N, C-alpha and C positions, 0 to 999 in steps of 0.2 A: 925048372916050367920048359914045357913043353911052347914051342911055336905056337902063335894064333893062327889061327885057320885061314886062308882065304875065302872070299867068297864063291857061293855055288851060281852059277850063271848058266840061265836055261833060256835055247833061242827057240823063238816063234815065228816064222814067218808067215806070210799069207796074201789076199789079195792079187790084182793084176799088175801091180807095181814089185810085189814081191819083196815087200818091207819085212826087216827083221826088229821085232818087238822083245823085249829081256823082263824076265822075271832075275832078280838079282836076290839072293837070300845071304844069311848069316848062319852057317850049317850048328853052331852051339847055339842060338836064341831064337832059331826061326823067325827072326824080322827080317822084314825085305821091300825092297823097293821096284817099281813097274817102271821101265826107260822104254821111250817111242812107242806107247801103245798104239796100232794101226789097225788092221784089217784081222789080226790076228790076235785078237784082244780077248775074244771069247776063250779060246784055249789058254791064254795066259791068267783068264781070271780062274776059268776051269784048276788050272796046276796049282795056283794059288790055294784053293779050298783044299785041294787032294792033299796038297802037301803041310797042311795048319799053319800057313807061311802068313804073320800077320804084317801088313803091308804099310808101310808108313808112308812112303812120297810117290808124287808121279815127277818124274825128273825126265824131262824133253830135251834131245841133243839140238835140236834147233825146229822150227816151225812149217815146216814143207807138209803139203797135205799127208801124203802117206805115213809119214811117222807122227801124226795126232791124229787121224779120225776116228780112233778109239777111244780117244780121253774122255769123253762125254761119258761114256759108259762104265768106262775104268772109273771115273769120280764118282759115280752114282753106286758103285756098287763098295768102294772103299772108304769115299767120305775123306780121302788124306788131301793134303794140297799140293797142287802143281807149282812146280818149279820150272821158270824158262829163263834165259839169258833176258834182258829188256830190250837190246837189241833186236830180238824177233818178235818185239812182242806186238807190233803195227802188223805185221803177216799172218800172225795165230789170229786174231780178232779176224784177217778178211780168209779165213780158209775156207767158209762157204763160195765165196768167190772164185778162190781156185779150183775146188770140186767143179764147180758149174762149167771150165775150161775144158775139161776131162767128160763132159756130159755127165756128171755125176752130181749126186745130190749129198750133201752131209749137213748135219745138226751145228747152230750156233756153237763151238767150244765153251766149256765154262771158263771166268776169268781165272785168271794166274794169281796162285797164292804167294807167292815168294819166288823172288829175281836170284838168278844163280848170277854169282860174284867170281872174278879170277881169284884164285887160291882159297876159297873156300872149300867145305870139309862137307859132305854128305855122308850120315854116318847112320847106321843102323845094324843093333845089337851091337857086337864087336868089328866090326868091316865098317870100312870107310873109305868113300872115294875123294879126291881131290878136283877141283872144277879146273878146267884150261878153256880158258875163251880161244876160239881156232877158228878166228871169220876165214871167208874164202868161198865153201861153199854155199853160206848164207853169212848174212853179218851179226846174225848172234849164235852162231856154231859154238859150242861146246862138246870136249873130251871130258871122259871121266875116268880118271886112273886110280887103281888100286893097286893090290899085293898082289903081282903078277900079270895083272890083266890090265887092260885100257878100253872102255867102251869107246869107239869113235865114229858113231855117226856113218855122215857121208863125207870125212875126209876122206879115206882110205878103205878100199877094197883089197880083196885079194887079185893080185895082179892089175889092178888101176887105182884110179883116184876118185873123187867125188867132180861133178859136173860143174860149171863155173857161169853156165849162159841162163841161167835164173835168175828172177829177183834177188840181189845182194850178194851176186855170184863176183869174185876177182880171180884169174888164174895165181898172178904173181899173189898176192894176200894167202891163197890157199897155200901154195908151195913154200913162204914161209913157216905159215901155221904148221904145217908138215915137217919142216925141220926142226923146228924150235921144240914142240909138243912131243911129235912122234918117234920122227928118227932118232932124239934124244935118250930115247927109253933104252931100257937093257933087250940085248937081242932075244930073248927068251920071253919077253913077256909077250901075252898073247893080245891079239885084237879082233875084238869082237864088231864089226861093221854095220851099217845099217842094211846093208844089202849080200848076200851070198855070205859063203862060209868063213872060220876065222882063220887066224892065220899068225905069223909072229912077227915082229918086228925084224927081228935076223934075213927070215927070207924075202920080205920086200925090199931091205935096204938093198939085196944084191939083184933080186928077180922081178921085181914090178918095173916094168920100160918106163913108167912116167918119173922114176924114182933113181933108180940106179945111173943113167947117165950124168945128173946131177950131182953125185959123190963127189966132194972132192972141189964142187968148184963153188965160185962163188955170187952165182946171180940169185940165187937165194938166200942169202946169207943173213 
């Protein structure tokens, strides 16, 4: 039997925040999910239509404005359930107020349909992601780990880490989440972040200035 194919990950950046939204699909069944539909939502939906992908869920790594401002548009087109960790639900409901802080307008987001829990699996076709609760950038931040890939939201970027000065942020908590759930992954795991290009665990382990100095230490164990 041939090995199961891993998910196909397509990145769509957009808006003033440069936020990455993802269309992730099973290559054998063409079933997929939308992750963090932000300002690039129209391009994401066009890719879904052009690729003949059947979307089964909208999954949010967290509820900061730039990661959810396309959720209403995505929900109207797909009609699929919205998944979010419960610790970010209050912030999710307040995203129109977040938008006002930046001089922007945003429609009230649709209600969350299903809550993400630590250890549960998000399945689409023959592919699946395991959910890990990774607070620190926000209280309800999660990452999604699949075959050789991880969607890590705003926990880790290529050469940096998520900011911790926003509501729900805490530096020590973020570092514990990174060590427990990201640096513990195999070095070849490809990390798809909420901003910027993809990277790998192995590269960030040795080259990320926020992470490399802490290796072997006990401060964030």
